[in-house]
N, C-alpha and C positions, 0 to 999 in steps of 0.2 A: 584648399584641398577639396572642399565640397564643390566648388566651381569646376575643378578638374574632373571630379567623379561625374558630375552632371554632363560635362562635355563628352566624356567617354561613353556615357549611356545613350547619347543621341543616336538616332537612326542614321543620320548622315555619316557620323564617324564609323559606325559599324559597317555600313555599306562600303565606305572607302577602304576600311581595313580588310574586308572580305575580298574586294576586287584587287587590292594591292597584293594579296597573296598570290594572285595569278602571275604577277610580274617576277616573282621569285623563281619561277620555273626556268626562265633564261639565266637567272643568277646561278641556279644549281648547275646549269650547263657550263657556265663560265668556270665554276669551281671544279667541275669534272674535267675541264680541259687540262688542269695540272696533271692529273693522273694520265690523261690521254697523251700529253707531251712526254711524260716519263716513259710511258710504254713505247712511244715512237723512238725515243732515244735508246732505250734498251734493245729494241729490234734492230736499230741501225748499228749499234755496237756489236751485237751478235753476228750480223752480216759481215761487218768488217773483220771480226775475229775469224770467222770461217774462211773468208777470203785470204787473210794472212796465213792461216795454217796451211791452206792448199799451196800457197806460194812458197812457204817455208819448206814444205815437203818437196816441192819441185826443185828448189835451190839447194837442197841438202847434197853435200858432196857424194854421199852414198848413192844418190839418184842422178847426179849430174853427169856430164861427159867426162871420159877419162882424161887425166892430165897428160898421160903419155900413151898415145894410142898404140904404140908398138908393143909395150909390155903389159898394157891394161891396168897399170897401177893408178891409184887415186890418192890425192892428198886431202888434208883437212882444212883447206882454205877455199874461200868463195872465188868463183870465176867471174870477174866484172863483165866480161863480154857475154857470157852465158846469161847473167842476171839481166843485162840490158836487153838482150834478145827476147827474153820472156816478158819483160815489161812492155816492149814494143808490141808484142802480140796481145797483151792484156789491155793496151791503151784504149782500144775500141770497145772493150767489154766492161770497163769499170769507170765510175765517176768519182772515185777516190784517188787521192794522191798516194803513191806507193814509193817507199824508199827502202833501200837495202843498206845495212850498216854492218861493218865488220867488227871484230872484237876490239879494235883500237878506236872505236867510235868515229870511224871515217866513213863518209858517204861513198859507196861504190856504184850505186844506181839510183836514179830519181826519175819517176814517170813524168814529172813536170818539165824535164829537160829533153824529152824525147819526141816533142811535137805536140800538136793539139789533141786534147782529149775528145772522146766521142760527144756528139751533141746530145743534150737531154731530150727526152721524148717531148716534153712540154717546156720549151725555154721560158725562163722567167725574166721579165724586163728588169733591168737594174733600176734601183731607186736611189736617188741622191740623198745623202745624209740629212741635209737641211730641210728637205721636203719629203723625207721618207715616210713610209707607212707608220713607223713607230713614233713619229713626231706629230701625227694628225691629231687635231683637237678631239675628234670623236673617240679615237682610241685612248687618248690620255684621260678623257672624262670617264670612259667605261672602266678603265683599269685602275683608276684612283682608289675605289673602295678595296680592291684586292691588294693593291700595294700597301694600303693602311693595314689591312688584315695581316699581311705577311710581316709587316713591321712589328705588329703587336703580339701575334700568336705563333708565328713560325720561328723556330730557333735559328739563330744566325749560322750561316754556312761559311766555311773558309773561302777566302777570295780566290778566284781563278788566276793562274799565271797568264803571261802574255804569250801569244803565238810567235812573237818575234824572237823567242829563245833560240830557234833554229835559223841562223843567219848563214848565208852562203860563205863558205871558206872556213867556218868554225866546226869543231867536232860536234857530232850529234850525241850529246851526253845528257839527255833529259832523264827524268826519274823512270819513265816507262822503258827507256832503252837499257838502263842499268838493270832493271828487273828482268828484262828479256835475256840479256847477256848472262844473267845469273841463273838462267834456266827457268824463269817464271814468266807468267803472262803479265804484261805491264799495260796500264791504261792511265790516261791523263786528260783533263779538260782545260782548255785555255781560251782566253779571249781572242777572237779572230782579229787579225791585223787588217788594216784598211778601214773604209768607212762603214762597213756593214756591222750592225750591232748584233752579232751572233757569237757563238763559241765554236771551237773546233775540237772534235773528238780525236784522240790519239790512241791507237791500240798497237802494241808491240808484241810480236810472237818470236820466240827463239828459233834459230835455224841450227839444227843438230847435225853433226858429222860423226857418226858412231856414237861414242859415249860423251862427247864434248860438244859445247856450243861454239859454233864457228861464226855466228853473226845473228842479225835480227832483221825481221821485216817490220817496217813501221807503216801502218795504214792511217791516214788522216782524212778527215772529211768535215766540212763546215755544216753546221746545223741551220744555215740561213734558209734553205728551202723549207725545212720543217717549220721554222719560226714564221716564215712568210705565209705558209699555208695556215698555221695556227692564228696568225694575225687576221687573215681573211675570215676565219671562222669566228674569232672573238669579235671582230668588227660587226659581222652579221648578227651575232647574239646581242651586241650592244644596241643595234638598230631595233631588233625584236623587243629588247627590254624597254627601250624608250617608247616604241610604238605601243607596247602593252601598257606601260605606265600612263601614257597619254590617253589611251582608250579607257583604262580603268578610272582615271580622273573624270573624263567626260561622262562615262556611263554612271559613275557615282553621283555626279552633279545632276545628271538627267533624272536618274531614279529618285534621288533625294527630293528633287523638285516635284515629282509625281507622287511621292509618298509623304515626305516630311511636311511640305506646304499644306496639303489637305488636312493632315493631322493637326497642324498648328491652327488652321482655320476652324476646325472642329473644337479645339481647345478654347479659342477665343469666343466662339459662339456659346460654348458651355459656360464660360465665365460670365457672359453677358445675359444669359437666359433667365437668371434669377437676380432680382434686385436685393438691396440690403434688408428689406422687410420680408424676404422669402417669397415674393410674388413672381409669377412667371412673366417674363418679358422676352419678346422675340421668339425665334424659332430656329431649328436646324435646317439649313438648306440641303435639299436632297438632290445631289448631282445626278447626271445621266450615266456616269461611269458604272461599269458592271463588275468591278473588282471588289475586293474585300472592304476597301475604304468606302466605296459607294454603298455596299450593304450596311456598313456600320452607320453611315450618315442616315440612311433610311430607317434603320432600327432605332437610332436615337430620336428621330423625329416622331416615330410611332410611340416611343416611350414618353416623349414630351406631351403628345396629344392625350395619351392615356392618363398621364399625371394631371394634365389640365382638366380633363373630364372628371377625374376623381376629386380634384380640388373644388370644381364647380358643384359636384354632387354633395360634397361635404358642406359647402357654403349654403347650398339649397336645403340640405337636410337641417342645418342649424336654423335656417329661417323657418322651415316647416315646423320644427319642434317649438320654436318660440311662438309661432302663430297658434299651434294646437294648445299650448299651455295658457294662452290668453283667455280662452273661453271658461275653463274651470276656475281660473283665478278671478275672472270677473264675476262668476257666480258666487264664489266664496266671499269676495269683497261685498257684493250686494247683500248676500244673506247676513253677513256679519253686521253691516250697517243697519239693516232692518231689525236684526235681533235685539239691538240695544233699545229700541223703542217699543218693543212688544211686551205686553203684560200678561197675555193669555199663555198658559203653559202649553196648550195644544199648538198654538202658533209657534212658540219657541221651539217645541220639539220638531215641528215640520221643517223649520229653517235649519235647525241643527242637523237633521237628517240630510238636507241638501249639502251642507258643508262637509259632512262625513262622506257622502257619496262622491263629491267632487275630489276630495282628498284621496279616496281610494282609486278614483279614476286616474289621478295624477301619478299615484304610486305604480299603477299598472303601466302607464305610459313611460315612466322613468325606467322601470324594469325592462320593458320592450326596447327602449332606446339603448340601454346598456347592452342588451343581448345582441341587437343588430350591429352595434358598434364593434363588439368583440368579434362577430363573424366577419365583418368587413376588414378589420385590421388583423384578423387571425391571431388575436391575443392568446386564445386558448390553443395550446399545441396539443392536439389529440392524435393518438396513434390509431391508425386504421387497421381493420382486420377483415377477413372474409366473412360474409354474412349470408346465411341461407334465407333468402328473401321470403319464401313461402312460410317458413316457420315464424319469422319475425312478424309478418302481417297477421298470421293466425293468433299470435300472442297479443297483439294490439287489439284485435277484434274481441278476444276473450276478456281482456281487461275492461273494455267499454261495457261489455255485457254485465260483468260483475259489479261495476260501479253504478249500473242502472242509468247510464247517460243516453240511452237510445239504442235502437236496433241497428246492427251493421251486418251486411251480408258479404261474404268473401267467395269469389269464384276463381279457382286456380286453373287456368287453361294451359299452363306450362309448369312442369315440375322441376325440382332440383336446380333452381336458378340461384346462382351465387354472385354477389356483387362485393365490391371492396369499399369500405368506408368506416365511419364512426357509428356504431350501433345506436348509441344514445341520440345522436343527431338525426339519424334516419327515423327513429321512433318519434322524435319531435315533428318531423315532416308529416308522417301519417296521422298523428293526433291533430295537428293543426288543420290538415285537409278534412279530416272527419268532423272536427268541431265546426269548421266553416260550412260544410255541407249540411250538418244537422241544424245549424242556425237558420237555414232556408227551408228545411223540410218540416212538415207537420209532425207532431210527436209519434204518430202511428206509422209513418212511412220510413222504412229503413234506408240507410245509406248503402249504396252498392259499391263494392270494390272488386276489381278484376286484375288478375296477374297473368301477363302474357309475355311473349318474346318474339323478336324478329331475327334471331340468330346472333346478333351483335350486342343488342341492348335488352335489358329487362324493362318491360312496360307495365306500369301500375296506373290504373285509371280509377278515379274516385268520382262517382256520379250522384247527383241529388235530383230532387223533383221540384226545385224552387222555380223562381221566375227566370232564371238564367242570367247571363251576363251580356250586356249590349256589345255588339261587335266592335263598336268604337272604343270599348274599354278592355279589349282582349290584351293589349300590351300594358295599359296603365294599371290594370288590376293588381299587378305585383309590385307597384311602387309604394313607398311608405306613405302612410296617412291616407291612402286611397281605399275607399270602401263604397260598395253599391248600396249600403244601408243608409237610412236617414240618420243624421247626426242628432241624437237626443241624449240627454244626460243619464238615461237609464241603461244605455247600451254598454255592455262589458267589452266590446270590441274596440281596439285602438287603431286598426288599420295597419298593424305591423305583422300580423300572422302570415299572410301570403308573401310579404317581403322577406320574412325569415325563411320560409319554405324555399324561395328562389335562391337565397344566399347559400343555404345548406346544400341544395341539389347541385348548384354550379360549382361549389367547392369540392364536391364529390365527382366532378367531371360529367355531370348529367345536364339535362334540360327539363324545363317544366313549361307547360302552356295550357291555355284554357280554350274550350270550344263549346258548342251547343250539343246537348244530348238529344238523340232522336226521341221524339215524344215529349219534349219539354224538359227544361232543367239545364244544369251546367255539367260539363265533363272536364275535370282536371287530369291531365296526362303527365306523368313523370317518367322520364327515360334515364336509366342508369346503365353504364357500360358493364358488361359481364366480366367477371374476374377470370382472365385467361389462365393465370397460374392455377386456379382451382379447377378449371376444366381440364388442364393437362394432367393434374393429379388424378 
């Protein structure tokens, strides 16, 4: 069952099913032909009835020639000579067989005995029974589903009688004649005689003479021409059906090859891109095709490259952390080994301070590693909000002043700037940049902060009066464990502050970069997109 469901979910099957729906349009046409055939037969029968009624009115003794021209009297019997004369005149105007029957079921006039009928406008070539249209393989193939449908769903109909019921020399006493002689309209359908697989329609109309029925007009016509026209139409629809089916299959195979095969190839590449140990192996081939599958292939390859870069960065980060922890651990081990051999309390205290200082340094490094890891992995799910940037910077500057951590000056060149992000994280950005700038400034020189805008972004610049950053380190300065300070055991800086700044700013959709300050020093510039929703309000 699961295998069947998987097969039904395949794109190949769905494409084939969709295209196969198109071939049911000709099938609908074939089904409509039944109604069309019924309509044609009804129209034919109405035409025969109208013709019979006109002829019955013309043959009525009340309208016919006087039986005795001398006294003008009429009788209530049909005049065979007058009936034959009318049929002769109608012979060129009708393609039906017309017979006139009296009340004793005797034939008194028959159009088939009065000479050839008029030629049809479009003569139909006769078809031999053994090679006839209805015996053709194409027709039988196309009609097979409909024959099965009729056998299963259409109620059985009473069988038709044989047209051989009216044989020359015998009374014309069919059911329709009896109905007509009883004063009612009579109709019957019988299988045509001869090799043509068709039926013959019979319509009988009473001939009235005064208040009594004096005879009947029997109109008969074969449906062969109708069936032959329907055969041509059905055969044409079968051809359209087969052509549509073939085109649907070919198009389905073609489309499936251009859609399913590339998807299967992508699936195989995805299965092989990671080994059992979770390491990336191989790559997604980026084809030249410009459709959605080509876009998907290129997107997956970009995703693979980003994942590979992230894995390399994580591996590099793990190596850097391991390397950075070696120095304090080596200092602790050395101090501990020496401490055991010292007898002076002063020397013991000095090495004990070294151990405590290195432990504190490792604690700061562990805290920074945890924080940067959370930022990278976005472990902390924080809800953002609209932030009035000028007010936030003013609060940070005031907090530094109250703590006595050094002078900070704020210049707001643009007012009412609103950004979207986490307030706590952005405060962390400003504090890290201020602490970094103060570490290079002399105690009496203030850190300068400016707030500006270019219409799309809010721009915050933090400037110091230190030695500046070498141009070669403009990009590396934001990497982990990178610092322009000399590495000494008394430094409280771990090399993570600017890396944390970059991670927070980029998570907020902004950018950060460093440059030289005019007059000496460094300038850190943070760009954050303005909150459009706040500006609309």
